[in-house]
N, C-alpha and C positions, 0 to 999 in steps of 0.2 A: 491740446497736447501741450504740456510743458517741454521750454528748451532746454531743461537738464532733468537728469534723474534723480532719484532719492540714493540712490547707490555716490552718486556724486559730492549732493549735499552731505550725505553723514561721513565721509571722509574727509570733507574740509573740517568736518565737528570733531575729528578725531575718533569716532565711534565706526563700529563695522556695520556690516548690514543686517545684522542678526538682530531686529527690535521687535518689541511688541507692535502690534496691528495697530492699537492707539497711536504709538509713537509714530508709526509709518504715516498714518492719516494726517500726523502733525507735519511732517516734512512734505508731503504730496500738497498740502493746503497752502504752504510757505511756497511752494515751486508754482503754483497756481497763482497767488500774489505778486510773484517776481514776473510770470510771464506776463500778466496783465499789466505789470507798471512797464516792463519792456516795451509793451505794443504802444501804451500812452506814450511814454517819452518818446519813440521813434517815427510816430504816426504812422506805422507799417505792422502788418506781420509777416513772419518768417513761416509760413505753413507751407506743407509740403502741398504740389500740385494735387489735381484731381486726377485721375484715371483718363476721363476723357474731356476734351475741349468743353467750355462752357464761354455761352453768350451773356455779355455784360451788356447795361446800356447806361452810358456814364454820363454825367454832368461836363460841359465846355470848362477847364481849368485851365488856363494860358491864354496865350496873347499871338499876334501875329500868325506865324506860321508852325508855331509848338505847340501840342497838346499834352498836358502830363496826364497820367495813368496810374493806376497801381501798377506794382509789380507784376511783368508780363514776359512769360519766357519764351513762347511762339505765338505768334498770330495767323490763326487760318483765315479771317477776314475782317476788313474794316469799312464801315459804312456810315454815311452824316448826313445828316438832316439839313440841309442848306434851306428848304423850303419851310421851315418851323410849322410843319403839319403833323408831327409825330410818325412820320416814315422815314425811313432812311436809304433814301432811292439813288444816293448817289453812293456807288461800290467802289471804293479804290482799289486800283492794280498796283504791281510791286513796285512800278515805276511813279507812283503816286506818293509814295513816303518811305520815310525810313524809319527803323526801330534804335532807339538809342539810350544811353545813360550818362548820369553824369561822373561816375568812376570808374577804375580800373577795369580791364575785362574780368578778372578772374578775382576772387576772394579765396581764404584757407577756410574750408570747413571743419566740424567736430572730428572727424576723420585724420584731419592735418590733410586733405587735397585740396588741390586746386579746381573750383567749380567756377562756371559761368554766371557773372554777375546778371540780374532779372534786368530788361529793359524798362526805362522808367518815364520815357517821352516819345511820343511819335511827332518827326519834323515831317512838313507837309511839304513838298516839293513844287507843286502846282498849283495851290490855291491857299488861302487861309482858312482860319478856324470860321466854325458856322456860328453865327449870332442869330438870337430871336428870344423871343419870350418864353421859352418853355428852355429848361434848364439842361436836360438831358437830349442832346444832338448828336452824342456818340453809340455807335452800336459797335462793338468787337467781340467776335467769336477768338477763343485763345485758350494756350495753357498759361493758369494763372499763379504766382506762389513763388516760392524759392525750391531750388534742386535740392538742398542740404541747409542744414542749420549752419549759420556762420560759427566759427569756433569762438569768436569774441562775444557773440550773444549767448552763446552758450555756456560761457566762463562767467558774464555779466550774471548770469541767471542762477547760477550755483553759487555765487557770491552774495548776490542778494538774498535770496532764500536763505540762506546760511547765516547771514547778520540779521533777517528780521527773526530767527528762530532766536537766536541770542539776545537780539535787545528789546524782545517782547517779554522776555521772562528771565532771570537770573538762574534761575533752575533749568536746566538741559530737559526738553519735550514738557515744558508747564505751559508752551503756550496756549491759549484760551482762543486767540484771533487774530486777525491779520486786517486791522482796519486799514481804509485807504490813507487817513491822515498820518497813522504811523508810517506805512508803506512808503508813501511819499516825502516825508521828511529823510528817511535813510535813503531814499535815489538820491534828493539833491544835496546832499551832505557827504556823499561817498565818492571820492575822486577816482577810485578804481573802477567802480561801475561806469562813472560817467564818460571814463579816458574807453572803456571797451565799446559802448554804444555812441561814442562820439561820430565815428565814420558812417553808420549806418542811421543816423537822424534825418529825417527829412525836416527842413527850415523853411517856412514863409510860404508852403505849400500844404494846404488841408486837404 
C-alpha cells in the first residue's frame, strides 16, 4: 500500500485526475518507489494493522530492562525464553512490563485527526532481557502497525513521488523507471522530505 494516492500526486503536478491508464501507472510506480524509500529511510513501515492479533518471534534488541520492538498497537501476551532452549516458558503478566515509546502520545494523521502513537519498546519491571546463543528469545502476540498513516508521511510520499516524476524526465509522464540510485539521490538532497520524515525515523536501532 502506498502512503499517498495518485490523485494527490497529480494535484501537486497541476494535473487533474483524468489521465491515461499508462500515465496513471507511471504515477503509481512513482508512489511505490517513494513508499519504499520512506520505509528504508525510517526503518519502519506505516502499514495498517491486521484484523486479528499476530504472534511474532523477535530477536532480542536492547539491553538492561528494555526491549525494542516493531511498532505495536496493543499486546495480548509476551513470553520470553530465558533457558535459551527455543521455548517461551516465561509468560509475563501485566505487572511484569510496560509498553512505551519515545514520542508524544499522539500524532496527526492524514485526515487531520489525532491518533495514538504505536509502542516502540517494552520496559521489563522485574527482570532483565533474556540472553543466549539464540537470537529470537522474545514472543509477542499483538496488533502490529499504525492505526493510520501520519500526515507528515503522506505529504513526504506525495512530494517524493512528484519529484521523482519531474526529475526522471523533463516531459510529464515520460518516466521509464525509478531506479533506487535516482530515488535515493532525490531523498537525501530534498530538505522538505527529510524534515517531514525526521520525527518518524528510527536511528541507532535496526
